[in-house]
PyMOL Python script that loads the backbone (N, CA, C, O; Angstrom):
from pymol import cmd

cmd.read_pdbstr("""\
ATOM      1  N   MET A   1      -1.283  21.932  -1.170  1.00  0.00           N
ATOM      2  CA  MET A   1      -1.194  21.404  -2.530  1.00  0.00           C
ATOM      3  C   MET A   1      -0.267  22.296  -3.345  1.00  0.00           C
ATOM      4  O   MET A   1      -0.435  23.515  -3.368  1.00  0.00           O
ATOM      5  N   GLY A   2       0.682  21.709  -3.992  1.00  0.00           N
ATOM      6  CA  GLY A   2       1.640  22.473  -4.761  1.00  0.00           C
ATOM      7  C   GLY A   2       1.316  22.487  -6.246  1.00  0.00           C
ATOM      8  O   GLY A   2       0.347  21.885  -6.708  1.00  0.00           O
ATOM      9  N   ILE A   3       2.162  23.194  -6.967  1.00  0.00           N
ATOM     10  CA  ILE A   3       2.041  23.247  -8.416  1.00  0.00           C
ATOM     11  C   ILE A   3       3.269  22.562  -9.017  1.00  0.00           C
ATOM     12  O   ILE A   3       4.331  22.553  -8.393  1.00  0.00           O
ATOM     13  N   PRO A   4       3.145  21.989 -10.212  1.00  0.00           N
ATOM     14  CA  PRO A   4       4.322  21.396 -10.841  1.00  0.00           C
ATOM     15  C   PRO A   4       5.369  22.461 -11.132  1.00  0.00           C
ATOM     16  O   PRO A   4       5.031  23.589 -11.493  1.00  0.00           O
ATOM     17  N   ILE A   5       6.623  22.107 -10.977  1.00  0.00           N
ATOM     18  CA  ILE A   5       7.703  23.061 -11.206  1.00  0.00           C
ATOM     19  C   ILE A   5       7.692  23.552 -12.652  1.00  0.00           C
ATOM     20  O   ILE A   5       8.176  24.648 -12.935  1.00  0.00           O
ATOM     21  N   SER A   6       7.148  22.759 -13.565  1.00  0.00           N
ATOM     22  CA  SER A   6       7.086  23.160 -14.970  1.00  0.00           C
ATOM     23  C   SER A   6       6.152  24.353 -15.187  1.00  0.00           C
ATOM     24  O   SER A   6       6.229  25.010 -16.225  1.00  0.00           O
ATOM     25  N   GLU A   7       5.278  24.639 -14.231  1.00  0.00           N
ATOM     26  CA  GLU A   7       4.357  25.779 -14.333  1.00  0.00           C
ATOM     27  C   GLU A   7       4.872  27.024 -13.615  1.00  0.00           C
ATOM     28  O   GLU A   7       4.231  28.074 -13.659  1.00  0.00           O
ATOM     29  N   LEU A   8       6.002  26.916 -12.965  1.00  0.00           N
ATOM     30  CA  LEU A   8       6.573  28.050 -12.239  1.00  0.00           C
ATOM     31  C   LEU A   8       7.186  29.043 -13.232  1.00  0.00           C
ATOM     32  O   LEU A   8       7.901  28.623 -14.141  1.00  0.00           O
ATOM     33  N   PRO A   9       6.931  30.334 -13.086  1.00  0.00           N
ATOM     34  CA  PRO A   9       7.525  31.320 -14.002  1.00  0.00           C
ATOM     35  C   PRO A   9       9.049  31.347 -13.895  1.00  0.00           C
ATOM     36  O   PRO A   9       9.614  31.022 -12.850  1.00  0.00           O
ATOM     37  N   ARG A  10       9.692  31.730 -14.962  1.00  0.00           N
ATOM     38  CA  ARG A  10      11.152  31.819 -15.013  1.00  0.00           C
ATOM     39  C   ARG A  10      11.672  32.773 -13.940  1.00  0.00           C
ATOM     40  O   ARG A  10      11.083  33.827 -13.702  1.00  0.00           O
ATOM     41  N   HIS A  11      12.765  32.405 -13.300  1.00  0.00           N
ATOM     42  CA  HIS A  11      13.463  33.155 -12.245  1.00  0.00           C
ATOM     43  C   HIS A  11      12.672  33.240 -10.942  1.00  0.00           C
ATOM     44  O   HIS A  11      13.051  33.992 -10.045  1.00  0.00           O
ATOM     45  N   LYS A  12      11.586  32.487 -10.823  1.00  0.00           N
ATOM     46  CA  LYS A  12      10.823  32.437  -9.583  1.00  0.00           C
ATOM     47  C   LYS A  12      11.422  31.367  -8.671  1.00  0.00           C
ATOM     48  O   LYS A  12      11.868  30.322  -9.146  1.00  0.00           O
ATOM     49  N   THR A  13      11.432  31.623  -7.375  1.00  0.00           N
ATOM     50  CA  THR A  13      11.986  30.692  -6.395  1.00  0.00           C
ATOM     51  C   THR A  13      10.854  29.947  -5.701  1.00  0.00           C
ATOM     52  O   THR A  13       9.801  30.515  -5.410  1.00  0.00           O
ATOM     53  N   ALA A  14      11.091  28.662  -5.440  1.00  0.00           N
ATOM     54  CA  ALA A  14      10.075  27.835  -4.783  1.00  0.00           C
ATOM     55  C   ALA A  14      10.737  26.768  -3.927  1.00  0.00           C
ATOM     56  O   ALA A  14      11.929  26.490  -4.059  1.00  0.00           O
ATOM     57  N   ARG A  15       9.937  26.177  -3.047  1.00  0.00           N
ATOM     58  CA  ARG A  15      10.389  25.074  -2.192  1.00  0.00           C
ATOM     59  C   ARG A  15       9.710  23.798  -2.684  1.00  0.00           C
ATOM     60  O   ARG A  15       8.505  23.780  -2.931  1.00  0.00           O
ATOM     61  N   ILE A  16      10.496  22.737  -2.821  1.00  0.00           N
ATOM     62  CA  ILE A  16       9.938  21.451  -3.241  1.00  0.00           C
ATOM     63  C   ILE A  16       9.170  20.859  -2.076  1.00  0.00           C
ATOM     64  O   ILE A  16       9.699  20.741  -0.970  1.00  0.00           O
ATOM     65  N   ILE A  17       7.911  20.484  -2.325  1.00  0.00           N
ATOM     66  CA  ILE A  17       7.098  19.912  -1.254  1.00  0.00           C
ATOM     67  C   ILE A  17       6.801  18.434  -1.465  1.00  0.00           C
ATOM     68  O   ILE A  17       6.506  17.721  -0.506  1.00  0.00           O
ATOM     69  N   GLU A  18       6.876  17.958  -2.732  1.00  0.00           N
ATOM     70  CA  GLU A  18       6.575  16.546  -2.972  1.00  0.00           C
ATOM     71  C   GLU A  18       7.119  16.102  -4.322  1.00  0.00           C
ATOM     72  O   GLU A  18       7.126  16.866  -5.288  1.00  0.00           O
ATOM     73  N   LEU A  19       7.573  14.859  -4.372  1.00  0.00           N
ATOM     74  CA  LEU A  19       7.958  14.219  -5.630  1.00  0.00           C
ATOM     75  C   LEU A  19       6.891  13.177  -5.923  1.00  0.00           C
ATOM     76  O   LEU A  19       6.728  12.222  -5.163  1.00  0.00           O
ATOM     77  N   VAL A  20       6.162  13.355  -7.021  1.00  0.00           N
ATOM     78  CA  VAL A  20       5.047  12.476  -7.364  1.00  0.00           C
ATOM     79  C   VAL A  20       5.505  11.516  -8.452  1.00  0.00           C
ATOM     80  O   VAL A  20       5.703  11.911  -9.601  1.00  0.00           O
ATOM     81  N   GLY A  21       5.667  10.268  -8.084  1.00  0.00           N
ATOM     82  CA  GLY A  21       6.096   9.262  -9.047  1.00  0.00           C
ATOM     83  C   GLY A  21       6.571   8.013  -8.331  1.00  0.00           C
ATOM     84  O   GLY A  21       6.570   7.947  -7.102  1.00  0.00           O
ATOM     85  N   GLY A  22       6.970   7.039  -9.098  1.00  0.00           N
ATOM     86  CA  GLY A  22       7.426   5.771  -8.550  1.00  0.00           C
ATOM     87  C   GLY A  22       8.795   5.855  -7.903  1.00  0.00           C
ATOM     88  O   GLY A  22       9.437   6.905  -7.883  1.00  0.00           O
ATOM     89  N   HIS A  23       9.218   4.727  -7.379  1.00  0.00           N
ATOM     90  CA  HIS A  23      10.486   4.640  -6.648  1.00  0.00           C
ATOM     91  C   HIS A  23      11.674   5.055  -7.516  1.00  0.00           C
ATOM     92  O   HIS A  23      12.523   5.829  -7.072  1.00  0.00           O
ATOM     93  N   GLU A  24      11.742   4.552  -8.737  1.00  0.00           N
ATOM     94  CA  GLU A  24      12.878   4.887  -9.621  1.00  0.00           C
ATOM     95  C   GLU A  24      12.884   6.369  -9.988  1.00  0.00           C
ATOM     96  O   GLU A  24      13.943   6.994 -10.046  1.00  0.00           O
ATOM     97  N   PHE A  25      11.702   6.926 -10.235  1.00  0.00           N
ATOM     98  CA  PHE A  25      11.577   8.356 -10.541  1.00  0.00           C
ATOM     99  C   PHE A  25      12.138   9.183  -9.379  1.00  0.00           C
ATOM    100  O   PHE A  25      12.950  10.087  -9.578  1.00  0.00           O
ATOM    101  N   GLN A  26      11.695   8.859  -8.177  1.00  0.00           N
ATOM    102  CA  GLN A  26      12.141   9.602  -7.003  1.00  0.00           C
ATOM    103  C   GLN A  26      13.634   9.409  -6.757  1.00  0.00           C
ATOM    104  O   GLN A  26      14.324  10.362  -6.395  1.00  0.00           O
ATOM    105  N   ARG A  27      14.140   8.198  -6.947  1.00  0.00           N
ATOM    106  CA  ARG A  27      15.563   7.934  -6.752  1.00  0.00           C
ATOM    107  C   ARG A  27      16.411   8.759  -7.713  1.00  0.00           C
ATOM    108  O   ARG A  27      17.429   9.331  -7.323  1.00  0.00           O
ATOM    109  N   LYS A  28      15.984   8.815  -8.971  1.00  0.00           N
ATOM    110  CA  LYS A  28      16.727   9.573  -9.971  1.00  0.00           C
ATOM    111  C   LYS A  28      16.786  11.062  -9.614  1.00  0.00           C
ATOM    112  O   LYS A  28      17.843  11.686  -9.710  1.00  0.00           O
ATOM    113  N   LEU A  29      15.647  11.626  -9.203  1.00  0.00           N
ATOM    114  CA  LEU A  29      15.628  13.034  -8.826  1.00  0.00           C
ATOM    115  C   LEU A  29      16.476  13.292  -7.588  1.00  0.00           C
ATOM    116  O   LEU A  29      17.208  14.280  -7.529  1.00  0.00           O
ATOM    117  N   ARG A  30      16.381  12.419  -6.611  1.00  0.00           N
ATOM    118  CA  ARG A  30      17.170  12.610  -5.382  1.00  0.00           C
ATOM    119  C   ARG A  30      18.658  12.519  -5.658  1.00  0.00           C
ATOM    120  O   ARG A  30      19.450  13.216  -5.024  1.00  0.00           O
ATOM    121  N   ASN A  31      19.052  11.660  -6.607  1.00  0.00           N
ATOM    122  CA  ASN A  31      20.463  11.581  -6.988  1.00  0.00           C
ATOM    123  C   ASN A  31      20.948  12.873  -7.630  1.00  0.00           C
ATOM    124  O   ASN A  31      22.140  13.177  -7.592  1.00  0.00           O
ATOM    125  N   LEU A  32      20.022  13.640  -8.223  1.00  0.00           N
ATOM    126  CA  LEU A  32      20.354  14.934  -8.808  1.00  0.00           C
ATOM    127  C   LEU A  32      20.312  16.060  -7.764  1.00  0.00           C
ATOM    128  O   LEU A  32      20.581  17.217  -8.088  1.00  0.00           O
ATOM    129  N   GLY A  33      19.975  15.720  -6.514  1.00  0.00           N
ATOM    130  CA  GLY A  33      19.882  16.729  -5.464  1.00  0.00           C
ATOM    131  C   GLY A  33      18.510  17.375  -5.373  1.00  0.00           C
ATOM    132  O   GLY A  33      18.328  18.350  -4.644  1.00  0.00           O
ATOM    133  N   ILE A  34      17.545  16.839  -6.109  1.00  0.00           N
ATOM    134  CA  ILE A  34      16.177  17.378  -6.116  1.00  0.00           C
ATOM    135  C   ILE A  34      15.364  16.555  -5.125  1.00  0.00           C
ATOM    136  O   ILE A  34      14.998  15.413  -5.402  1.00  0.00           O
ATOM    137  N   ARG A  35      15.082  17.155  -3.953  1.00  0.00           N
ATOM    138  CA  ARG A  35      14.335  16.437  -2.920  1.00  0.00           C
ATOM    139  C   ARG A  35      13.488  17.419  -2.132  1.00  0.00           C
ATOM    140  O   ARG A  35      13.663  18.633  -2.229  1.00  0.00           O
ATOM    141  N   GLU A  36      12.570  16.872  -1.354  1.00  0.00           N
ATOM    142  CA  GLU A  36      11.652  17.692  -0.567  1.00  0.00           C
ATOM    143  C   GLU A  36      12.417  18.641   0.348  1.00  0.00           C
ATOM    144  O   GLU A  36      13.434  18.278   0.939  1.00  0.00           O
ATOM    145  N   GLY A  37      11.907  19.858   0.449  1.00  0.00           N
ATOM    146  CA  GLY A  37      12.499  20.869   1.320  1.00  0.00           C
ATOM    147  C   GLY A  37      13.541  21.745   0.646  1.00  0.00           C
ATOM    148  O   GLY A  37      13.874  22.805   1.176  1.00  0.00           O
ATOM    149  N   LYS A  38      14.062  21.346  -0.494  1.00  0.00           N
ATOM    150  CA  LYS A  38      15.080  22.136  -1.194  1.00  0.00           C
ATOM    151  C   LYS A  38      14.442  23.351  -1.860  1.00  0.00           C
ATOM    152  O   LYS A  38      13.291  23.317  -2.294  1.00  0.00           O
ATOM    153  N   ILE A  39      15.223  24.420  -1.926  1.00  0.00           N
ATOM    154  CA  ILE A  39      14.805  25.636  -2.627  1.00  0.00           C
ATOM    155  C   ILE A  39      15.330  25.545  -4.057  1.00  0.00           C
ATOM    156  O   ILE A  39      16.508  25.266  -4.280  1.00  0.00           O
ATOM    157  N   VAL A  40      14.438  25.785  -5.025  1.00  0.00           N
ATOM    158  CA  VAL A  40      14.809  25.712  -6.445  1.00  0.00           C
ATOM    159  C   VAL A  40      14.402  27.001  -7.146  1.00  0.00           C
ATOM    160  O   VAL A  40      13.542  27.751  -6.685  1.00  0.00           O
ATOM    161  N   ARG A  41      15.057  27.225  -8.277  1.00  0.00           N
ATOM    162  CA  ARG A  41      14.723  28.391  -9.092  1.00  0.00           C
ATOM    163  C   ARG A  41      14.755  27.958 -10.549  1.00  0.00           C
ATOM    164  O   ARG A  41      15.646  27.219 -10.968  1.00  0.00           O
ATOM    165  N   ILE A  42      13.774  28.425 -11.318  1.00  0.00           N
ATOM    166  CA  ILE A  42      13.722  28.128 -12.751  1.00  0.00           C
ATOM    167  C   ILE A  42      14.691  29.066 -13.467  1.00  0.00           C
ATOM    168  O   ILE A  42      14.564  30.287 -13.380  1.00  0.00           O
ATOM    169  N   LEU A  43      15.658  28.483 -14.175  1.00  0.00           N
ATOM    170  CA  LEU A  43      16.609  29.280 -14.942  1.00  0.00           C
ATOM    171  C   LEU A  43      16.153  29.436 -16.387  1.00  0.00           C
ATOM    172  O   LEU A  43      16.297  30.508 -16.973  1.00  0.00           O
ATOM    173  N   ALA A  44      15.604  28.369 -16.961  1.00  0.00           N
ATOM    174  CA  ALA A  44      15.151  28.408 -18.351  1.00  0.00           C
ATOM    175  C   ALA A  44      14.045  27.386 -18.541  1.00  0.00           C
ATOM    176  O   ALA A  44      14.039  26.321 -17.923  1.00  0.00           O
ATOM    177  N   ASP A  45      13.115  27.736 -19.406  1.00  0.00           N
ATOM    178  CA  ASP A  45      11.984  26.880 -19.736  1.00  0.00           C
ATOM    179  C   ASP A  45      11.951  26.796 -21.261  1.00  0.00           C
ATOM    180  O   ASP A  45      11.460  27.706 -21.928  1.00  0.00           O
ATOM    181  N   GLN A  46      12.469  25.716 -21.799  1.00  0.00           N
ATOM    182  CA  GLN A  46      12.604  25.594 -23.250  1.00  0.00           C
ATOM    183  C   GLN A  46      11.231  25.474 -23.918  1.00  0.00           C
ATOM    184  O   GLN A  46      10.333  24.840 -23.364  1.00  0.00           O
ATOM    185  N   PRO A  47      11.057  26.069 -25.093  1.00  0.00           N
ATOM    186  CA  PRO A  47       9.765  26.025 -25.787  1.00  0.00           C
ATOM    187  C   PRO A  47       9.494  24.650 -26.403  1.00  0.00           C
ATOM    188  O   PRO A  47      10.374  23.791 -26.461  1.00  0.00           O
ATOM    189  N   PHE A  48       8.270  24.469 -26.853  1.00  0.00           N
ATOM    190  CA  PHE A  48       7.831  23.274 -27.582  1.00  0.00           C
ATOM    191  C   PHE A  48       8.019  21.989 -26.776  1.00  0.00           C
ATOM    192  O   PHE A  48       8.377  20.950 -27.330  1.00  0.00           O
ATOM    193  N   GLY A  49       7.779  22.065 -25.485  1.00  0.00           N
ATOM    194  CA  GLY A  49       7.860  20.872 -24.642  1.00  0.00           C
ATOM    195  C   GLY A  49       9.265  20.432 -24.311  1.00  0.00           C
ATOM    196  O   GLY A  49       9.479  19.287 -23.913  1.00  0.00           O
ATOM    197  N   GLY A  50      10.229  21.325 -24.469  1.00  0.00           N
ATOM    198  CA  GLY A  50      11.624  21.006 -24.174  1.00  0.00           C
ATOM    199  C   GLY A  50      11.887  20.938 -22.682  1.00  0.00           C
ATOM    200  O   GLY A  50      10.971  21.112 -21.878  1.00  0.00           O
ATOM    201  N   PRO A  51      13.137  20.686 -22.306  1.00  0.00           N
ATOM    202  CA  PRO A  51      13.470  20.529 -20.888  1.00  0.00           C
ATOM    203  C   PRO A  51      13.389  21.833 -20.094  1.00  0.00           C
ATOM    204  O   PRO A  51      13.303  22.930 -20.646  1.00  0.00           O
ATOM    205  N   VAL A  52      13.420  21.658 -18.778  1.00  0.00           N
ATOM    206  CA  VAL A  52      13.390  22.760 -17.833  1.00  0.00           C
ATOM    207  C   VAL A  52      14.744  22.791 -17.133  1.00  0.00           C
ATOM    208  O   VAL A  52      15.213  21.760 -16.652  1.00  0.00           O
ATOM    209  N   VAL A  53      15.377  23.962 -17.072  1.00  0.00           N
ATOM    210  CA  VAL A  53      16.655  24.107 -16.381  1.00  0.00           C
ATOM    211  C   VAL A  53      16.368  24.758 -15.026  1.00  0.00           C
ATOM    212  O   VAL A  53      15.815  25.855 -14.953  1.00  0.00           O
ATOM    213  N   ILE A  54      16.757  24.057 -13.955  1.00  0.00           N
ATOM    214  CA  ILE A  54      16.515  24.561 -12.609  1.00  0.00           C
ATOM    215  C   ILE A  54      17.836  24.690 -11.873  1.00  0.00           C
ATOM    216  O   ILE A  54      18.833  24.060 -12.227  1.00  0.00           O
ATOM    217  N   GLU A  55      17.818  25.522 -10.841  1.00  0.00           N
ATOM    218  CA  GLU A  55      18.987  25.675  -9.980  1.00  0.00           C
ATOM    219  C   GLU A  55      18.650  25.105  -8.608  1.00  0.00           C
ATOM    220  O   GLU A  55      17.664  25.500  -7.986  1.00  0.00           O
ATOM    221  N   VAL A  56      19.476  24.174  -8.143  1.00  0.00           N
ATOM    222  CA  VAL A  56      19.322  23.565  -6.822  1.00  0.00           C
ATOM    223  C   VAL A  56      20.693  23.599  -6.163  1.00  0.00           C
ATOM    224  O   VAL A  56      21.670  23.116  -6.735  1.00  0.00           O
ATOM    225  N   ASP A  57      20.771  24.159  -4.980  1.00  0.00           N
ATOM    226  CA  ASP A  57      22.042  24.241  -4.246  1.00  0.00           C
ATOM    227  C   ASP A  57      23.142  24.905  -5.072  1.00  0.00           C
ATOM    228  O   ASP A  57      24.304  24.506  -4.994  1.00  0.00           O
ATOM    229  N   GLY A  58      22.781  25.915  -5.863  1.00  0.00           N
ATOM    230  CA  GLY A  58      23.760  26.658  -6.642  1.00  0.00           C
ATOM    231  C   GLY A  58      24.215  25.972  -7.919  1.00  0.00           C
ATOM    232  O   GLY A  58      25.100  26.482  -8.606  1.00  0.00           O
ATOM    233  N   ARG A  59      23.627  24.817  -8.255  1.00  0.00           N
ATOM    234  CA  ARG A  59      23.994  24.087  -9.464  1.00  0.00           C
ATOM    235  C   ARG A  59      22.823  24.047 -10.431  1.00  0.00           C
ATOM    236  O   ARG A  59      21.680  23.831 -10.028  1.00  0.00           O
ATOM    237  N   ALA A  60      23.112  24.254 -11.699  1.00  0.00           N
ATOM    238  CA  ALA A  60      22.083  24.154 -12.734  1.00  0.00           C
ATOM    239  C   ALA A  60      21.898  22.692 -13.109  1.00  0.00           C
ATOM    240  O   ALA A  60      22.871  21.969 -13.326  1.00  0.00           O
ATOM    241  N   THR A  61      20.648  22.264 -13.183  1.00  0.00           N
ATOM    242  CA  THR A  61      20.305  20.897 -13.543  1.00  0.00           C
ATOM    243  C   THR A  61      19.187  20.947 -14.563  1.00  0.00           C
ATOM    244  O   THR A  61      18.246  21.728 -14.419  1.00  0.00           O
ATOM    245  N   THR A  62      19.280  20.124 -15.586  1.00  0.00           N
ATOM    246  CA  THR A  62      18.241  20.058 -16.613  1.00  0.00           C
ATOM    247  C   THR A  62      17.438  18.790 -16.423  1.00  0.00           C
ATOM    248  O   THR A  62      17.997  17.700 -16.302  1.00  0.00           O
ATOM    249  N   ILE A  63      16.103  18.940 -16.397  1.00  0.00           N
ATOM    250  CA  ILE A  63      15.220  17.779 -16.320  1.00  0.00           C
ATOM    251  C   ILE A  63      14.172  17.911 -17.411  1.00  0.00           C
ATOM    252  O   ILE A  63      13.814  19.014 -17.823  1.00  0.00           O
ATOM    253  N   GLY A  64      13.692  16.775 -17.866  1.00  0.00           N
ATOM    254  CA  GLY A  64      12.654  16.768 -18.883  1.00  0.00           C
ATOM    255  C   GLY A  64      11.345  17.319 -18.352  1.00  0.00           C
ATOM    256  O   GLY A  64      11.110  17.347 -17.144  1.00  0.00           O
ATOM    257  N   ARG A  65      10.508  17.751 -19.261  1.00  0.00           N
ATOM    258  CA  ARG A  65       9.234  18.339 -18.868  1.00  0.00           C
ATOM    259  C   ARG A  65       8.355  17.332 -18.132  1.00  0.00           C
ATOM    260  O   ARG A  65       7.640  17.703 -17.202  1.00  0.00           O
ATOM    261  N   GLY A  66       8.398  16.065 -18.535  1.00  0.00           N
ATOM    262  CA  GLY A  66       7.618  15.032 -17.846  1.00  0.00           C
ATOM    263  C   GLY A  66       8.045  14.880 -16.396  1.00  0.00           C
ATOM    264  O   GLY A  66       7.205  14.767 -15.504  1.00  0.00           O
ATOM    265  N   MET A  67       9.349  14.876 -16.162  1.00  0.00           N
ATOM    266  CA  MET A  67       9.854  14.800 -14.788  1.00  0.00           C
ATOM    267  C   MET A  67       9.474  16.050 -14.012  1.00  0.00           C
ATOM    268  O   MET A  67       9.118  15.980 -12.835  1.00  0.00           O
ATOM    269  N   ALA A  68       9.554  17.194 -14.681  1.00  0.00           N
ATOM    270  CA  ALA A  68       9.240  18.464 -14.010  1.00  0.00           C
ATOM    271  C   ALA A  68       7.783  18.486 -13.537  1.00  0.00           C
ATOM    272  O   ALA A  68       7.473  19.107 -12.520  1.00  0.00           O
ATOM    273  N   ARG A  69       6.895  17.815 -14.262  1.00  0.00           N
ATOM    274  CA  ARG A  69       5.488  17.758 -13.837  1.00  0.00           C
ATOM    275  C   ARG A  69       5.317  16.971 -12.541  1.00  0.00           C
ATOM    276  O   ARG A  69       4.324  17.157 -11.836  1.00  0.00           O
ATOM    277  N   GLY A  70       6.264  16.100 -12.218  1.00  0.00           N
ATOM    278  CA  GLY A  70       6.195  15.308 -11.000  1.00  0.00           C
ATOM    279  C   GLY A  70       6.854  15.938  -9.800  1.00  0.00           C
ATOM    280  O   GLY A  70       6.870  15.344  -8.722  1.00  0.00           O
ATOM    281  N   VAL A  71       7.400  17.132  -9.961  1.00  0.00           N
ATOM    282  CA  VAL A  71       8.031  17.849  -8.841  1.00  0.00           C
ATOM    283  C   VAL A  71       7.081  18.971  -8.428  1.00  0.00           C
ATOM    284  O   VAL A  71       6.950  19.973  -9.131  1.00  0.00           O
ATOM    285  N   LEU A  72       6.420  18.795  -7.284  1.00  0.00           N
ATOM    286  CA  LEU A  72       5.463  19.798  -6.814  1.00  0.00           C
ATOM    287  C   LEU A  72       6.169  20.785  -5.887  1.00  0.00           C
ATOM    288  O   LEU A  72       6.935  20.401  -5.003  1.00  0.00           O
ATOM    289  N   VAL A  73       5.888  22.067  -6.116  1.00  0.00           N
ATOM    290  CA  VAL A  73       6.554  23.125  -5.358  1.00  0.00           C
ATOM    291  C   VAL A  73       5.534  24.125  -4.833  1.00  0.00           C
ATOM    292  O   VAL A  73       4.387  24.162  -5.278  1.00  0.00           O
ATOM    293  N   GLU A  74       5.979  24.937  -3.872  1.00  0.00           N
ATOM    294  CA  GLU A  74       5.197  26.091  -3.416  1.00  0.00           C
ATOM    295  C   GLU A  74       6.104  27.304  -3.512  1.00  0.00           C
ATOM    296  O   GLU A  74       7.222  27.282  -2.997  1.00  0.00           O
ATOM    297  N   PRO A  75       5.641  28.363  -4.164  1.00  0.00           N
ATOM    298  CA  PRO A  75       6.465  29.577  -4.319  1.00  0.00           C
ATOM    299  C   PRO A  75       6.827  30.162  -2.959  1.00  0.00           C
ATOM    300  O   PRO A  75       6.034  30.119  -2.018  1.00  0.00           O
ATOM    301  N   VAL A  76       8.033  30.706  -2.872  1.00  0.00           N
ATOM    302  CA  VAL A  76       8.475  31.424  -1.669  1.00  0.00           C
ATOM    303  C   VAL A  76       8.816  32.845  -2.061  1.00  0.00           C
ATOM    304  O   VAL A  76       9.217  33.113  -3.194  1.00  0.00           O
ATOM    305  N   GLU A  77       8.657  33.734  -1.134  1.00  0.00           N
ATOM    306  CA  GLU A  77       8.911  35.151  -1.415  1.00  0.00           C
ATOM    307  C   GLU A  77      10.324  35.526  -1.051  1.00  0.00           C
ATOM    308  O   GLU A  77      10.719  36.680  -1.219  1.00  0.00           O
TER     309      GLU A  77
END
""", "prot")
cmd.dss("prot")
cmd.show_as("cartoon", "prot")
cmd.util.cbc("prot")
cmd.orient("prot")
């Protein structure tokens, strides 16, 4: 069982284990390069429910907090 990426501390690295949501939600994330098995890192976590900036494959990507709650990860050392 993973934790939502929105709960991962800043600059922590994790592996995506599941995308929780409907077909369109998953398609949108996969088009951004966010898919199961990828290693991600939190670059910034905006306050007051703002977006989350993550790094996937060396590229920074911004996703909304609601979407971030649907990306389950497991921390890697």
